N, CA, C and O atoms as a printed pandas DataFrame, in Angstrom:
     atom_number atom_name residue_name chain_id  residue_number  x_coord  y_coord  z_coord
0              1         N          MET        A               1  165.829   21.439   94.516
1              2        CA          MET        A               1  166.599   20.950   95.031
2              3         C          MET        A               1  166.266   20.298   96.309
3              4         O          MET        A               1  165.689   20.964   97.168
4              5         N          GLY        A               2  166.562   19.094   96.520
5              6        CA          GLY        A               2  165.848   18.518   97.891
6              7         C          GLY        A               2  167.006   18.299   98.527
7              8         O          GLY        A               2  168.092   18.511   97.986
8              9         N          LEU        A               3  166.798   17.599  100.430
9             10        CA          LEU        A               3  167.818   17.866  101.336
10            11         C          LEU        A               3  168.607   16.652  100.747
11            12         O          LEU        A               3  169.816   16.715  100.968
12            13         N          ALA        A               4  168.257   15.758  100.171
13            14        CA          ALA        A               4  169.266   14.605   99.860
14            15         C          ALA        A               4  170.132   14.883   98.878
15            16         O          ALA        A               4  170.981   14.052   98.555
16            17         N          ASP        A               5  170.047   15.911   98.360
17            18        CA          ASP        A               5  171.223   16.160   97.311
18            19         C          ASP        A               5  171.976   17.299   98.083
19            20         O          ASP        A               5  171.738   18.468   98.384
20            21         N          MET        A               6  172.886   16.502   98.242
21            22        CA          MET        A               6  174.301   17.343   99.005
22            23         C          MET        A               6  174.653   18.486   98.015
23            24         O          MET        A               6  174.519   19.703   98.140
24            25         N          ASN        A               7  175.268   17.543   96.731
25            26        CA          ASN        A               7  176.095   18.089   95.971
26            27         C          ASN        A               7  175.153   19.840   95.417
27            28         O          ASN        A               7  175.802   20.857   95.172
28            29         N          GLU        A               8  174.013   19.796   95.357
29            30        CA          GLU        A               8  173.333   20.892   95.189
30            31         C          GLU        A               8  173.016   21.633   96.343
31            32         O          GLU        A               8  172.732   22.825   96.224
32            33         N          ILE        A               9  173.026   21.184   97.247
33            34        CA          ILE        A               9  172.912   22.514   98.363
34            35         C          ILE        A               9  174.311   22.936   98.672
35            36         O          ILE        A               9  174.374   24.060   99.170
36            37         N          LYS        A              10  175.586   22.243   98.482
37            38        CA          LYS        A              10  176.647   22.811   98.367
38            39         C          LYS        A              10  176.940   24.087   97.225
39            40         O          LYS        A              10  177.304   25.195   97.620
40            41         N          LYS        A              11  176.784   23.854   96.122
41            42        CA          LYS        A              11  176.375   24.955   95.067
42            43         C          LYS        A              11  175.964   25.749   95.711
43            44         O          LYS        A              11  176.656   26.695   96.088
44            45         N          TYR        A              12  174.491   25.569   96.085
45            46        CA          TYR        A              12  173.740   26.636   96.692
46            47         C          TYR        A              12  174.304   27.582   97.763
47            48         O          TYR        A              12  173.948   28.758   97.837
48            49         N          VAL        A              13  175.245   26.990   98.631
49            50        CA          VAL        A              13  175.962   27.765   99.442
50            51         C          VAL        A              13  176.896   28.390   98.811
51            52         O          VAL        A              13  176.788   29.598   99.022
52            53         N          LYS        A              14  178.029   28.061   97.928
53            54        CA          LYS        A              14  178.626   28.865   97.254
54            55         C          LYS        A              14  178.098   30.003   96.485
55            56         O          LYS        A              14  178.849   30.971   96.366
56            57         N          SER        A              15  176.762   30.058   95.864
57            58        CA          SER        A              15  175.940   30.628   95.454
58            59         C          SER        A              15  175.893   32.090   96.575
59            60         O          SER        A              15  176.139   33.272   96.335
60            61         N          LEU        A              16  175.492   31.436   97.773
61            62        CA          LEU        A              16  175.102   32.338   98.978
62            63         C          LEU        A              16  175.857   33.202   99.286
63            64         O          LEU        A              16  175.579   34.370   99.558
64            65         N          LYS        A              17  177.310   32.475   99.260
65            66        CA          LYS        A              17  178.555   32.899   99.966
66            67         C          LYS        A              17  179.427   34.154   98.661
67            68         O          LYS        A              17  180.493   34.680   98.982
68            69         N          GLN        A              18  178.965   34.367   97.686
69            70        CA          GLN        A              18  179.325   35.155   96.248
70            71         C          GLN        A              18  178.449   36.329   96.641
71            72         O          GLN        A              18  178.914   37.444   96.877
72            73         N          ARG        A              19  177.061   36.005   96.704
73            74        CA          ARG        A              19  176.079   37.140   96.947
74            75         C          ARG        A              19  176.186   37.954   97.895
75            76         O          ARG        A              19  175.941   39.159   97.840
76            77         N          LYS        A              20  176.705   37.101   99.177
77            78        CA          LYS        A              20  176.994   38.081  100.249
78            79         C          LYS        A              20  178.194   38.912  100.095
79            80         O          LYS        A              20  178.245   40.002  100.664
80            81         N          LYS        A              21  179.336   38.411   99.246
81            82        CA          LYS        A              21  180.343   39.026   99.153
82            83         C          LYS        A              21  179.798   40.873   98.149
83            84         O          LYS        A              21  180.269   41.979   98.414
84            85         N          ASP        A              22  178.747   40.558   97.075
85            86        CA          ASP        A              22  178.313   41.345   96.192
86            87         C          ASP        A              22  177.526   42.466   96.867
87            88         O          ASP        A              22  177.649   43.638   96.510
88            89         N          ILE        A              23  176.697   42.068   97.873
89            90        CA          ILE        A              23  176.150   43.131   98.779
90            91         C          ILE        A              23  177.287   43.774   99.590
91            92         O          ILE        A              23  177.029   44.863  100.103
92            93         N          GLU        A              24  178.211   43.378   99.729
93            94        CA          GLU        A              24  179.409   43.784  100.931
94            95         C          GLU        A              24  179.798   44.752   99.763
95            96         O          GLU        A              24  179.620   45.906  100.152
96            97         N          ASN        A              25  180.201   44.718   98.642
97            98        CA          ASN        A              25  180.461   45.353   97.839
98            99         C          ASN        A              25  179.920   46.269   96.939
99           100         O          ASN        A              25  180.492   46.884   96.039
100          101         N          ARG        A              26  178.513   46.295   97.353
101          102        CA          ARG        A              26  177.528   46.951   96.746
102          103         C          ARG        A              26  177.460   48.450   98.038
103          104         O          ARG        A              26  177.326   49.671   97.954
104          105         N          PHE        A              27  177.652   47.386   99.206
105          106        CA          PHE        A              27  177.253   48.904  100.026
106          107         C          PHE        A              27  178.805   49.768  100.487
107          108         O          PHE        A              27  178.901   50.722  101.259
108          109         N          MET        A              28  179.971   49.034   99.691
109          110        CA          MET        A              28  181.270   49.891  100.378
110          111         C          MET        A              28  181.015   50.916   99.158
111          112         O          MET        A              28  181.409   52.069   99.333
112          113         N          GLU        A              29  180.281   50.534   97.727
113          114        CA          GLU        A              29  180.311   51.978   96.678
114          115         C          GLU        A              29  179.320   52.954   97.274
115          116         O          GLU        A              29  179.476   54.173   97.207
116          117         N          LEU        A              30  178.150   52.280   97.941
117          118        CA          LEU        A              30  177.196   53.013   98.333
118          119         C          LEU        A              30  177.782   54.271   99.412
119          120         O          LEU        A              30  177.539   55.477   99.369
120          121         N          LEU        A              31  178.542   53.584  100.268
121          122        CA          LEU        A              31  179.321   54.720  101.362
122          123         C          LEU        A              31  180.349   55.671  100.472
123          124         O          LEU        A              31  180.685   56.805  100.814
124          125         N          ASN        A              32  180.764   55.027   99.320
125          126        CA          ASN        A              32  182.150   56.098   98.796
126          127         C          ASN        A              32  181.036   56.953   98.057
127          128         O          ASN        A              32  181.296   58.144   97.891
128          129         N          LEU        A              33  179.698   56.418   97.551
129          130        CA          LEU        A              33  178.994   57.589   96.876
130          131         C          LEU        A              33  178.326   58.666   97.649
131          132         O          LEU        A              33  178.131   59.760   97.118
132          133         N          LYS        A              34  177.959   58.419   98.888
133          134        CA          LYS        A              34  177.788   59.285  100.323
134          135         C          LYS        A              34  178.899   59.914  100.569
135          136         O          LYS        A              34  178.891   61.127  100.782
136          137         N          LYS        A              35  179.939   59.242  100.578
137          138        CA          LYS        A              35  181.345   60.125  100.995
138          139         C          LYS        A              35  181.563   61.672   99.694
139          140         O          LYS        A              35  181.994   62.822   99.790
140          141         N          ASN        A              36  181.185   61.118   98.973
141          142        CA          ASN        A              36  181.787   62.215   97.666
142          143         C          ASN        A              36  180.852   62.712   97.354
143          144         O          ASN        A              36  180.943   63.440   96.366
144          145         N          GLY        A              37  179.350   62.560   98.103
145          146        CA          GLY        A              37  178.582   64.073   97.896
146          147         C          GLY        A              37  177.364   63.770   96.520
147          148         O          GLY        A              37  176.382   64.462   96.247
148          149         N          LYS        A              38  177.767   62.715   95.943
149          150        CA          LYS        A              38  176.996   62.287   95.046
150          151         C          LYS        A              38  175.442   61.866   94.997
151          152         O          LYS        A              38  174.633   62.073   94.092
152          153         N          ILE        A              39  175.259   61.210   96.242
153          154        CA          ILE        A              39  173.671   60.904   96.905
154          155         C          ILE        A              39  173.349   61.802   98.051
155          156         O          ILE        A              39  174.174   62.440   98.705
156          157         N          SER        A              40  172.153   61.782   98.209
157          158        CA          SER        A              40  171.235   62.565   99.157
158          159         C          SER        A              40  172.052   61.467  100.174
159          160         O          SER        A              40  172.722   60.452   99.984
160          161         N          ASP        A              41  171.556   62.350  101.510
161          162        CA          ASP        A              41  171.270   61.342  102.873
162          163         C          ASP        A              41  170.101   60.343  102.866
163          164         O          ASP        A              41  170.231   59.148  103.132
164          165         N          GLU        A              42  168.951   60.945  102.537
165          166        CA          GLU        A              42  167.710   60.395  102.122
166          167         C          GLU        A              42  167.951   59.224  101.027
167          168         O          GLU        A              42  167.623   58.107  101.426
168          169         N          GLU        A              43  168.494   59.301   99.653
169          170        CA          GLU        A              43  169.075   58.478   99.023
170          171         C          GLU        A              43  169.553   57.279   99.452
171          172         O          GLU        A              43  169.187   56.148   99.131
172          173         N          TYR        A              44  170.760   57.773  100.526
173          174        CA          TYR        A              44  171.564   56.432  101.033
174          175         C          TYR        A              44  170.817   55.987  101.897
175          176         O          TYR        A              44  170.720   54.773  101.716
176          177         N          GLU        A              45  170.241   56.307  102.733
177          178        CA          GLU        A              45  169.504   55.785  103.725
178          179         C          GLU        A              45  168.198   54.551  103.248
179          180         O          GLU        A              45  167.949   53.484  103.808
180          181         N          GLU        A              46  167.583   55.117  102.125
181          182        CA          GLU        A              46  167.036   53.993  101.486
182          183         C          GLU        A              46  167.553   53.029  100.902
183          184         O          GLU        A              46  167.175   51.923  101.288
184          185         N          ARG        A              47  168.470   53.074   99.905
185          186        CA          ARG        A              47  169.359   52.173   99.678
186          187         C          ARG        A              47  170.177   51.235  100.510
187          188         O          ARG        A              47  170.473   50.106  100.118
188          189         N          ARG        A              48  170.558   51.758  101.740
189          190        CA          ARG        A              48  171.589   51.280  102.557
190          191         C          ARG        A              48  170.305   50.094  103.302
191          192         O          ARG        A              48  170.723   48.966  103.564
192          193         N          LYS        A              49  168.989   50.371  103.566
193          194        CA          LYS        A              49  167.648   49.580  104.067
194          195         C          LYS        A              49  167.690   48.344  103.108
195          196         O          LYS        A              49  167.582   47.171  103.464
196          197         N          LYS        A              50  167.836   48.727  102.040
197          198        CA          LYS        A              50  167.324   47.902  100.873
198          199         C          LYS        A              50  168.283   46.694  101.249
199          200         O          LYS        A              50  167.995   45.573  101.667
200          201         N          LEU        A              51  169.539   47.283  100.963
201          202        CA          LEU        A              51  170.891   46.293  101.188
202          203         C          LEU        A              51  170.933   45.123  102.245
203          204         O          LEU        A              51  171.065   43.901  102.170
204          205         N          GLU        A              52  170.706   46.344  103.608
205          206        CA          GLU        A              52  171.010   45.643  105.111
206          207         C          GLU        A              52  169.418   44.206  104.788
207          208         O          GLU        A              52  169.627   42.995  104.725
208          209         N          ARG        A              53  168.306   44.731  104.677
209          210        CA          ARG        A              53  167.450   43.579  104.342
210          211         C          ARG        A              53  167.573   42.484  103.405
211          212         O          ARG        A              53  166.939   41.433  103.504
212          213         N          GLU        A              54  168.398   42.756  102.497
213          214        CA          GLU        A              54  169.136   41.510  101.624
214          215         C          GLU        A              54  169.956   41.045  102.180
215          216         O          GLU        A              54  169.907   39.817  102.247
216          217         N          TYR        A              55  171.022   41.688  102.804
217          218        CA          TYR        A              55  172.191   41.216  103.670
218          219         C          TYR        A              55  171.662   40.293  104.474
219          220         O          TYR        A              55  172.202   39.188  104.446
220          221         N          VAL        A              56  170.501   40.492  105.377
221          222        CA          VAL        A              56  169.974   39.756  106.486
222          223         C          VAL        A              56  169.402   38.311  105.742
223          224         O          VAL        A              56  169.704   37.236  106.260
224          225         N          GLU        A              57  168.639   38.346  104.614
225          226        CA          GLU        A              57  168.041   37.035  104.053
226          227         C          GLU        A              57  168.735   36.082  103.856
227          228         O          GLU        A              57  168.537   34.950  104.298
228          229         N          VAL        A              58  170.139   36.641  102.771
229          230        CA          VAL        A              58  171.208   36.015  102.404
230          231         C          VAL        A              58  171.905   35.171  104.155
231          232         O          VAL        A              58  172.119   33.969  104.313
232          233         N          MET        A              59  172.014   35.779  104.725
233          234        CA          MET        A              59  172.578   35.496  106.037
234          235         C          MET        A              59  172.115   34.224  106.615
235          236         O          MET        A              59  172.758   33.249  107.002
236          237         N          ASP        A              60  170.658   34.496  106.580
237          238        CA          ASP        A              60  169.648   33.681  107.046
238          239         C          ASP        A              60  169.616   32.110  106.516
239          240         O          ASP        A              60  169.778   31.051  107.122
240          241         N          ARG        A              61  169.339   32.410  105.133
241          242        CA          ARG        A              61  169.590   31.147  104.375
242          243         C          ARG        A              61  171.343   30.245  104.628
243          244         O          ARG        A              61  171.528   29.042  104.813
244          245         N          LEU        A              62  172.203   31.173  104.556
245          246        CA          LEU        A              62  173.321   30.618  104.392
246          247         C          LEU        A              62  173.481   30.103  105.900
247          248         O          LEU        A              62  173.954   28.972  106.012
248          249         N          ALA        A              63  173.245   30.587  106.730
249          250        CA          ALA        A              63  173.322   29.843  108.186
250          251         C          ALA        A              63  172.229   28.653  108.174
251          252         O          ALA        A              63  172.400   27.829  109.072
252          253         N          GLN        A              64  171.140   28.423  107.318
253          254        CA          GLN        A              64  170.420   27.283  107.346
254          255         C          GLN        A              64  171.251   26.295  106.522
255          256         O          GLN        A              64  171.657   25.223  106.971
256          257         N          MET        A              65  171.447   26.695  105.414
257          258        CA          MET        A              65  172.423   26.024  104.349
258          259         C          MET        A              65  173.468   25.117  104.793
259          260         O          MET        A              65  173.528   23.923  104.500
260          261         N          ARG        A              66  174.480   25.914  105.692
261          262        CA          ARG        A              66  175.565   25.565  106.189
262          263         C          ARG        A              66  175.166   24.688  107.493
263          264         O          ARG        A              66  176.107   24.063  107.981
264          265         N          TYR        A              67  173.742   24.532  108.209
265          266        CA          TYR        A              67  173.823   23.567  108.995
266          267         C          TYR        A              67  173.423   22.019  108.822
267          268         O          TYR        A              67  173.720   20.969  109.392
268          269         N          PHE        A              68  172.498   22.450  107.621
269          270        CA          PHE        A              68  172.409   21.346  106.390
270          271         C          PHE        A              68  173.109   20.687  106.001
271          272         O          PHE        A              68  172.711   19.530  105.866
272          273         N          THR        A              69  174.377   20.962  105.637
273          274        CA          THR        A              69  175.300   20.526  105.192
274          275         C          THR        A              69  176.720   19.958  106.355
275          276         O          THR        A              69  177.669   19.238  106.045
276          277         N          GLY        A              70  176.316   20.788  108.162
277          278        CA          GLY        A              70  177.366   20.313  108.362
278          279         C          GLY        A              70  178.124   21.116  108.702
279          280         O          GLY        A              70  178.719   20.863  109.750
280          281         N          GLU        A              71  178.450   22.443  107.984
281          282        CA          GLU        A              71  179.457   23.320  108.356
282          283         C          GLU        A              71  179.546   23.782  109.721
283          284         O          GLU        A              71  180.620   23.880  110.316
284          285         N          GLU        A              72  178.288   24.101  110.280
285          286        CA          GLU        A              72  178.073   24.709  111.766
286          287         C          GLU        A              72  177.196   23.652  112.520
287          288         O          GLU        A              72  176.588   22.672  112.090
288          289         N          GLN        A              73  177.291   24.029  113.445
289          290        CA          GLN        A              73  176.684   23.651  114.458
290          291         C          GLN        A              73  175.688   24.619  115.188
291          292         O          GLN        A              73  176.141   25.660  115.663
292          293         N          LEU        A              74  174.310   24.315  115.305
293          294        CA          LEU        A              74  173.543   25.446  115.677
294          295         C          LEU        A              74  173.914   25.869  117.297
295          296         O          LEU        A              74  174.406   26.957  117.593
296          297         N          PHE        A              75  173.591   24.822  118.264
297          298        CA          PHE        A              75  173.942   24.804  119.703
298          299         C          PHE        A              75  175.402   24.165  120.433
299          300         O          PHE        A              75  175.510   23.601  121.522
300          301         N          ALA        A              76  176.376   24.453  119.494
301          302        CA          ALA        A              76  178.046   23.915  119.850
302          303         C          ALA        A              76  178.316   24.954  120.561
303          304         O          ALA        A              76  179.426   25.077  121.077
């Protein structure tokens, strides 16, 4: 994927948005598991941290790609 290939960048942005939704859904499932007592607090914290790290990475990449596609302006 090159910077000049705007269609590929837009496809990538779409896949990042889907990945973001997937992570949010996995987090809700994790909360339900903890709420129902199916996992321990330690396991919850460990899995939550992994999800948070993945979410931050996706959001960072999404912000970069949105800037490249002109969906957002950084300092507006």
